[in-house]
C-alpha positions as CSV (number, residue, x, y, z in Angstrom):
1,M,104.3,-4.6,110.3
2,T,106.4,-3.2,113.1
3,A,109.0,-0.5,112.7
4,A,111.6,-2.9,113.6
5,Q,110.6,-5.2,110.7
6,S,110.7,-2.4,108.1
7,E,114.0,-0.6,108.9
8,D,117.3,-1.0,107.1
9,T,115.7,-2.4,103.8
10,T,118.2,-0.5,101.7
11,Q,121.2,-2.2,103.1
12,R,123.0,-5.0,101.3
13,W,122.3,-8.7,102.5
14,A,125.0,-10.7,104.2
15,L,125.1,-14.4,104.3
16,W,127.0,-16.3,106.9
17,I,128.0,-20.0,106.1
18,D,129.5,-22.3,108.7
19,L,130.5,-26.0,108.6
20,E,129.0,-27.7,111.5
21,G,130.9,-30.1,113.6
22,F,134.4,-29.0,112.3
23,S,135.8,-28.6,115.7
24,E,134.7,-32.1,116.6
25,F,136.2,-33.9,113.5
26,H,138.9,-31.5,112.2
27,A,141.6,-34.2,112.7
28,E,139.6,-36.7,110.5
29,D,140.1,-36.9,106.6
30,R,136.6,-35.9,106.1
31,A,137.1,-32.4,107.5
32,P,139.6,-31.0,105.1
33,S,137.5,-32.6,102.3
34,L,134.1,-31.1,103.3
35,L,135.8,-27.6,103.8
36,S,137.6,-27.7,100.6
37,D,134.5,-28.9,98.8
38,L,132.5,-26.1,100.3
39,A,135.1,-23.5,99.3
40,F,135.0,-24.8,95.8
41,D,131.2,-24.8,95.6
42,L,131.2,-21.2,96.7
43,Y,133.8,-20.5,94.1
44,E,131.8,-22.0,91.4
45,I,128.6,-20.4,92.5
46,G,130.4,-17.1,92.6
47,C,131.5,-17.6,89.1
48,G,128.0,-18.5,88.0
49,Y,126.5,-15.8,89.9
50,C,128.2,-13.2,87.8
51,D,126.1,-13.8,84.6
52,N,125.6,-10.4,82.9
53,A,127.8,-8.7,85.6
54,D,129.1,-6.1,83.1
55,R,125.6,-5.1,82.2
56,D,123.7,-5.4,85.6
57,G,126.6,-5.1,88.2
58,I,125.7,-8.5,89.7
59,A,128.5,-10.1,91.5
60,V,129.2,-11.6,95.0
61,F,132.2,-11.4,97.3
62,V,133.2,-14.4,99.4
63,H,135.6,-14.2,102.5
64,Q,136.7,-17.2,104.6
65,F,137.0,-17.0,108.4
66,G,138.2,-20.3,109.7
67,D,135.5,-23.0,108.8
68,G,133.1,-20.2,107.9
69,F,132.4,-17.8,105.0
70,I,130.7,-14.4,104.6
71,L,129.1,-13.6,101.3
72,Y,127.7,-10.2,100.3
73,P,126.6,-8.6,96.9
74,F,128.5,-6.0,94.9
75,N,125.5,-3.9,94.6
76,Y,122.1,-3.7,96.6
77,E,119.7,-6.4,95.8
78,H,116.3,-6.0,97.4
79,S,115.1,-9.5,97.0
80,L,116.7,-12.3,99.2
81,E,116.2,-14.7,96.4
82,R,120.0,-15.0,95.5
83,P,121.2,-15.4,99.1
84,V,118.6,-17.9,100.0
85,A,119.4,-19.9,96.8
86,V,123.1,-19.8,97.5
87,A,122.4,-21.0,101.1
88,V,120.1,-23.8,100.0
89,A,122.5,-24.9,97.2
90,A,125.4,-25.0,99.5
91,M,123.6,-26.9,102.2
92,L,122.1,-29.5,99.9
93,A,125.5,-30.2,98.3
94,T,127.3,-30.5,101.5
95,A,124.6,-32.6,103.0
96,S,124.8,-35.0,99.9
97,R,128.4,-35.6,101.0
98,G,127.6,-36.3,104.6
99,G,128.3,-32.7,106.0
100,W,126.0,-30.1,107.5
101,L,126.0,-26.4,107.2
102,R,124.4,-23.6,109.3
103,T,123.7,-20.5,107.4
104,A,122.1,-17.0,108.4
105,I,121.2,-14.2,106.3
106,S,121.1,-10.6,107.8
107,Y,122.1,-7.1,106.5
108,G,124.7,-4.3,106.8
109,G,127.8,-3.1,105.0
110,L,131.3,-4.6,104.9
111,S,134.3,-2.6,104.1
112,D,138.0,-3.0,103.4
113,V,139.7,-2.6,106.8
114,V,143.4,-2.7,105.8
115,G,143.5,1.1,106.0
116,W,142.7,0.8,109.6
117,H,146.0,-0.6,110.5
118,H,149.3,1.2,111.4
119,K,151.3,2.5,108.5
120,E,154.1,-0.1,109.1
121,I,151.4,-2.9,108.4
122,Q,150.0,-1.0,105.3
123,E,153.5,-0.7,104.0
124,C,154.1,-4.5,104.3
125,V,150.8,-5.1,102.5
126,R,151.6,-2.7,99.7
127,R,155.3,-4.0,99.4
128,E,154.5,-7.8,99.2
129,K,151.1,-7.0,97.4
130,N,149.6,-9.6,99.7
131,L,147.6,-9.8,102.9
132,A,150.0,-12.4,104.0
133,F,153.5,-10.9,104.6
134,T,156.8,-11.6,106.3
135,L,157.6,-10.7,109.7
136,G,161.1,-9.4,109.9
137,A,163.6,-11.6,108.2
138,G,161.2,-14.5,108.3
139,P,160.1,-17.3,108.3
140,G,157.2,-15.9,110.3
141,K,154.2,-14.6,108.5
142,M,151.2,-12.3,109.4
143,I,148.0,-12.5,107.6
144,I,145.5,-9.6,107.7
145,T,141.7,-10.0,107.5
146,P,140.6,-7.6,104.8
147,V,136.9,-7.0,105.7
148,M,134.8,-6.1,108.6
149,G,131.5,-4.6,109.2
150,E,127.9,-4.9,110.5
151,G,126.8,-7.3,107.9
152,L,129.4,-9.9,109.1
153,I,128.6,-9.0,112.8
154,R,124.8,-9.4,112.3
155,A,124.9,-12.6,110.2
156,Y,127.5,-14.3,112.5
157,G,125.5,-13.1,115.5
158,L,122.2,-14.4,114.2
159,S,123.7,-17.9,113.5
160,H,125.0,-18.0,117.0
161,R,121.8,-16.8,118.9
162,R,121.1,-19.1,121.7
163,D,117.2,-18.6,121.5
164,Q,117.2,-20.1,117.9
165,P,117.2,-23.7,116.9
166,R,120.6,-25.4,116.8
167,G,121.9,-27.7,114.2
168,P,121.9,-27.4,110.3
169,Q,119.5,-24.5,109.9
170,L,118.9,-21.7,107.5
171,L,118.1,-18.6,109.4
172,V,116.8,-15.2,108.1
173,D,116.8,-12.0,110.0
174,R,113.0,-11.1,110.6
175,K,113.8,-7.5,109.9
176,L,114.3,-8.7,106.3
177,E,110.9,-10.5,106.1
178,T,109.4,-8.4,103.3
179,R,112.5,-9.1,101.1
180,L,111.6,-12.8,101.0
181,E,108.3,-11.8,99.2
182,G,108.1,-12.7,95.6
183,I,110.9,-15.3,95.6
184,N,110.5,-17.7,92.7
185,G,109.6,-21.4,93.8
186,K,108.4,-22.9,97.0
187,L,110.0,-21.6,100.1
188,L,108.9,-23.4,103.3
189,E,109.2,-22.2,106.9
190,L,110.1,-24.3,109.9
191,Q,109.2,-21.6,112.4
192,R,109.3,-17.8,113.1
193,D,109.6,-15.6,116.1
194,D,110.3,-11.9,116.6
195,Q,114.0,-12.2,115.6
196,C,114.3,-14.8,113.1
197,I,112.7,-16.9,110.2
198,V,113.7,-20.5,110.0
199,I,113.7,-22.0,106.5
200,D,113.1,-25.7,105.6
201,W,116.2,-25.8,103.2
202,L,115.6,-29.6,102.7
203,R,112.2,-29.4,101.1
204,S,112.0,-25.8,99.6
205,E,112.0,-26.0,95.9
206,L,113.8,-23.0,94.3
207,P,114.7,-22.8,90.6
208,L,117.7,-20.6,91.2
209,A,119.0,-23.1,93.8
210,K,118.6,-25.8,91.2
211,K,120.5,-23.7,88.6
212,L,123.5,-23.1,91.2
213,L,123.6,-26.9,91.9
214,G,124.0,-27.3,88.2
215,A,126.9,-24.9,88.2
216,I,128.8,-26.8,90.9
217,H,127.9,-30.2,89.1
218,S,126.2,-31.6,92.2
219,T,123.6,-34.3,92.1
220,V,121.5,-34.0,95.2
221,P,119.4,-37.1,96.3
222,P,115.7,-36.6,97.3
223,A,114.9,-35.0,100.6
224,D,113.9,-38.4,102.2
225,T,117.5,-39.6,101.4
226,L,119.1,-36.6,103.1
227,V,116.7,-37.1,106.1
228,Q,118.2,-40.5,106.5
229,K,121.7,-39.3,106.2
230,L,120.9,-36.8,109.0
231,R,119.4,-39.5,111.2
232,R,122.4,-41.7,110.8
233,Y,124.6,-38.6,111.7
234,L,122.5,-38.1,114.9
235,T,123.0,-41.7,115.7
236,D,126.8,-42.1,114.9
237,N,128.1,-38.9,116.5
238,P,128.2,-37.6,120.1
239,L,126.2,-34.5,119.7
240,R,124.8,-31.8,122.1
241,Q,121.0,-32.3,122.9
242,D,120.2,-28.8,121.5
243,W,121.9,-29.8,118.2
244,K,119.9,-33.0,118.1
245,D,116.6,-31.2,118.9
246,G,117.2,-28.7,116.2
247,A,118.0,-31.4,113.7
248,D,115.0,-33.4,114.8
249,M,112.7,-30.4,114.2
250,L,114.0,-30.3,110.6
251,I,113.5,-34.1,110.1
252,R,110.0,-34.1,111.4
253,H,108.7,-31.1,109.4
254,R,106.0,-31.9,106.8
255,S,105.5,-29.4,104.0
């Protein structure tokens, strides 16, 4: 194992989840539906995630950025079983509705950045007890993003690397490779290189992902049915060729 692969193993994981194609169909009825359903999935997953939180300190934080979300744990968790299961569950649930997610797991801290702002802005947040506060006499509003950090930067950056397959993929930072060991269930890979491991989320079988799907009351059809949904999506939409190529790699993979 290289030094690059073994570093930073004591940092918390960070999971970026992005709704694919939102900019193309944001004006359609399905866009707010898919986004709101994803948000509710993450809400219910987050609630179910906190089993025994008082005893074990197990909890997850979720922040929305446009049509994307960043998730990170309350405490350090060495195994990536939870973020992989969350990603798989969210991707399967969204695919069953005809939508597609792109997810990426990396590492690094996230912190409250409200204190970075000038005192006038901090006073507005304190006065209104809200990150959305009135500008002057109104009706204008300003909304402050509460968190920032290397976890968000790395996970978002991994998702947007141009040297990785496009389309609905689950990407894992190669530096976290050893933290995939011991995951309960069958975890299948599409490919790997020096930077990234691409997971076959359609065909991986993870008991924790199944449990999370139960928490969001989602009935997911078999992988072959989702493959047909993805084929129709490729046929019915004007997609970039690199997106089609990435999706086709997922479609053609055999476990």
